[in-house]
C-alpha positions in Angstrom: -0.1 0.0 0.0 1.6 3.2 -1.0 1.0 6.7 0.0 1.3 10.1 -1.7 2.7 12.6 0.7 1.8 16.4 0.0 4.0 19.1 1.5 3.0 22.8 1.4 5.2 24.5 3.7 8.7 26.0 2.6 11.5 23.7 3.9 13.4 26.8 5.0 11.0 27.7 7.8 9.2 24.5 8.6 10.3 20.9 9.2 7.4 19.3 7.3 9.6 18.3 4.3 12.1 16.6 6.4 9.7 14.8 8.8 7.8 13.7 5.5 11.1 12.2 4.1 11.8 10.4 7.3 8.3 8.8 7.3 8.1 7.8 3.8 8.3 4.1 2.8 9.5 2.7 -0.4 7.0 3.1 -3.1 5.8 6.2 -1.7 5.4 9.5 -3.6 6.2 13.1 -2.6 4.3 15.9 -4.0 5.7 19.4 -3.2 3.1 22.2 -3.6 2.7 25.8 -2.9 6.0 27.1 -1.0 7.3 23.6 -0.5 8.4 23.6 -4.3 11.7 25.4 -3.0 12.8 22.0 -1.4 13.3 20.5 -5.0 15.9 23.2 -6.1 19.0 21.7 -6.8 21.8 23.0 -4.7 19.3 24.2 -1.8 20.1 23.3 1.6 17.6 20.5 1.4 18.9 19.1 -1.9 21.0 16.4 -0.4 18.3 15.1 2.1 15.8 15.1 -0.8 18.5 13.2 -3.0 19.0 10.7 -0.5 15.5 9.5 -0.7 15.0 9.7 -4.6 15.8 6.0 -5.3 13.0 4.8 -2.9 10.5 7.7 -3.1 9.2 9.4 -6.2 9.2 13.3 -6.1 6.7 15.4 -7.9 6.4 19.3 -8.1 3.4 21.0 -9.0 4.1 23.0 -12.1 1.6 25.8 -11.4 3.5 26.5 -8.2 6.8 26.6 -9.8 5.6 29.1 -12.4 3.8 31.2 -9.8 7.4 31.6 -8.0 9.4 32.1 -11.2 11.1 28.9 -10.7 12.2 27.1 -14.0 11.8 23.2 -14.0 15.5 23.0 -15.2 16.7 24.1 -11.7 15.2 21.1 -9.9 16.9 18.2 -8.6 17.6 15.5 -11.2 14.5 13.0 -11.1 12.0 15.6 -9.8 9.1 15.5 -12.0 6.8 18.5 -12.4 3.2 17.8 -12.9 0.2 19.7 -13.9 -3.2 19.7 -11.9 -4.3 16.6 -13.9 -1.1 14.8 -12.8 -1.9 15.6 -9.3 -5.3 14.0 -9.7 -3.6 11.0 -11.2 -1.3 10.7 -8.3 -4.2 10.7 -5.8 -5.7 7.9 -7.8 -2.7 5.8 -8.1 -2.0 5.8 -4.3 -4.0 3.9 -1.7 -3.9 7.0 0.7 -2.9 10.6 1.0 -1.1 12.3 3.6 -0.9 15.9 4.1 2.1 17.4 5.9 1.6 20.7 7.6 
């Protein structure tokens, strides 16, 4: 049984992303939305922690939130997958449950 974890808080002022990554199981997915998209930036303070889980956990980033913050998808950690709103819905239906990290 897999879980889709959604995180919406910036990793630079909140520990939600770090806590999420610590609780993810192999086969889970993490979707970064709103200010959490900063956690997927290559070279950021969170990059090494996020990269350490990439082989076990899929990482997705909401495209609309990247665009709203002026972030180009080319600046993301290798393997981070931008998804649109339709992709968000697909992720919810592909996983057995959804966990929101606040």
